N, C-alpha and C positions, 0 to 999 in steps of 0.2 A: 556856433559852439565849436570849440577846438577839440579835436580827438587826439589822444596820446597813445602811443604804443606802450604795452605793458613792459615794465622793467624787470619783473620777476622772472627768473629762469623757470621754464616749464616743469622741471624736476623738483622745484622747491614748493612745498606745501603752502597754499595761501594762508594768511594770518586769520586765526579764529577771531570772530568779533569780540569775544570775551577778553582777549589780549589787548585789543584796541580800547575797549571800555576800561580795563584796568589801568591803561596809560592816561585816560581822560579824567578818571575819578579824583586824583590828587588836585588837579587844576580846579575842580568844582569846590574845593575847600570844605567838604562835608564828609563825615564818617560814612563808611560803607553801610552801616546799619540804617543810617538816615536816608541814604540813596535808595536802599531796598524799600523803606517805608514810603518814600516819595513816588517810587515806581509802582507801589501796590503789589509787590511780590515779597516772598519770604527772604530772610537773610540767607538761608541755605540755598535757595534758588539762585540768588545773586552770586554767592560764593562758588556754586557749581559752574555757572556761566564763566566767571572770571578764571576759574581753574581749567576751563575748556573740557569740563566733563559733561556739560549739557549744551544743546544748541540754543541759539536765539530764535524763538518761535515768532511767527508774525505778530501775535499779541504782544509779546515782550519787545519786539522791534518797534512797534508803535509807541510803546511807553518810553523806551530809551530815546527814540527820535524826538519825542515831545520834550523830554527832560533836557536834552543837550541842544535842541533846536535845529537839528538837521533832517528830521523826518525819518520814517521807517525804511524807505527804499535802500539807503546805503547799508543799513544793518542787515537787511534781507539779502542783498547782493553779496555781502561778505560771507554770510552763512551759506548761501548757495554755492559760491566758488569753493569754499572749504569742503562742503559735502561732495560736490562733483569731483574734486580732485581725489578724495578718498575712495569714492565708489568706482572711479575709473581703474583704480589699482586693486580693488578688493573683489569685484564682481566679474566672473568669467562669462563673457558673452560671445566667445569664439564660435559656439555652435548655433548661434542665432543668425539667420540670413538677413541681409539688408534687401528689402523689397523696393522695387522701382515702380513709379506710377505708370500705368498703362497708357 
């Protein structure tokens, strides 16, 4: 397996998985309402994910991964990268010490 260095600059926010899904849906040739029905989620939940207002949960990642054929792991990794980038900038951990193993 070949490993590649990340091309995204560290100061740039990782892409939300909803933005990726929004790019994939037209290629599926189905309306968004039908995609939501096939996924077993509400249209509102799908639209919230596509608008980057809601995260892709593990349950939803499994559903999307099955629908598009690439499995849940990639969707979970995208969401984790997006969440980690934001939390590193929003949560102040400066007063928490880093402990070392004895």
